[in-house]
C-alpha beads as a LAMMPS data file, in Angstrom:
LAMMPS data file: protein, C-alpha beads

44 atoms
43 bonds

1 atom types
1 bond types

-500.0 500.0 xlo xhi
-500.0 500.0 ylo yhi
-500.0 500.0 zlo zhi

Masses

1 110.0

Atoms # bond

1 1 1 404.817 88.147 30.826
2 1 1 407.880 86.990 28.513
3 1 1 406.804 87.239 24.685
4 1 1 406.870 83.246 23.437
5 1 1 409.470 82.295 21.445
6 1 1 408.999 81.365 18.005
7 1 1 411.003 79.294 16.265
8 1 1 411.671 81.198 13.143
9 1 1 411.403 84.789 14.591
10 1 1 414.145 85.929 12.454
11 1 1 411.671 84.945 8.978
12 1 1 408.692 86.891 7.562
13 1 1 405.962 85.339 9.870
14 1 1 402.931 83.466 8.201
15 1 1 399.480 83.436 9.846
16 1 1 399.668 79.235 10.736
17 1 1 395.690 79.769 9.088
18 1 1 397.486 80.551 5.518
19 1 1 400.280 78.039 5.767
20 1 1 397.405 75.115 6.403
21 1 1 395.905 76.673 3.656
22 1 1 398.537 76.834 0.908
23 1 1 399.543 72.994 1.964
24 1 1 396.032 71.779 1.384
25 1 1 395.960 73.308 -1.897
26 1 1 399.221 71.814 -2.382
27 1 1 397.699 68.104 -1.291
28 1 1 394.628 68.366 -3.608
29 1 1 396.952 69.928 -6.500
30 1 1 399.403 65.937 -5.654
31 1 1 396.200 64.304 -5.338
32 1 1 394.732 65.011 -8.559
33 1 1 398.478 64.739 -10.198
34 1 1 398.765 61.326 -8.850
35 1 1 395.295 60.121 -10.094
36 1 1 395.806 61.371 -13.790
37 1 1 398.654 59.015 -13.159
38 1 1 397.563 56.471 -11.988
39 1 1 394.535 56.500 -14.766
40 1 1 397.318 56.650 -17.701
41 1 1 399.446 53.928 -15.929
42 1 1 396.293 51.647 -15.591
43 1 1 394.829 52.062 -18.784
44 1 1 397.025 50.750 -20.951

Bonds

1 1 1 2
2 1 2 3
3 1 3 4
4 1 4 5
5 1 5 6
6 1 6 7
7 1 7 8
8 1 8 9
9 1 9 10
10 1 10 11
11 1 11 12
12 1 12 13
13 1 13 14
14 1 14 15
15 1 15 16
16 1 16 17
17 1 17 18
18 1 18 19
19 1 19 20
20 1 20 21
21 1 21 22
22 1 22 23
23 1 23 24
24 1 24 25
25 1 25 26
26 1 26 27
27 1 27 28
28 1 28 29
29 1 29 30
30 1 30 31
31 1 31 32
32 1 32 33
33 1 33 34
34 1 34 35
35 1 35 36
36 1 36 37
37 1 37 38
38 1 38 39
39 1 39 40
40 1 40 41
41 1 41 42
42 1 42 43
43 1 43 44
């Protein structure tokens, strides 16, 4: 069998699960930032 071709074979490969976890964490941070911003905006 031929090895699968990875689009980013040159870079250090991350497990997709790790990447998803990082993205989820970033999303949560952004969500909290957005909600605090919204609160500050609509308080005034």
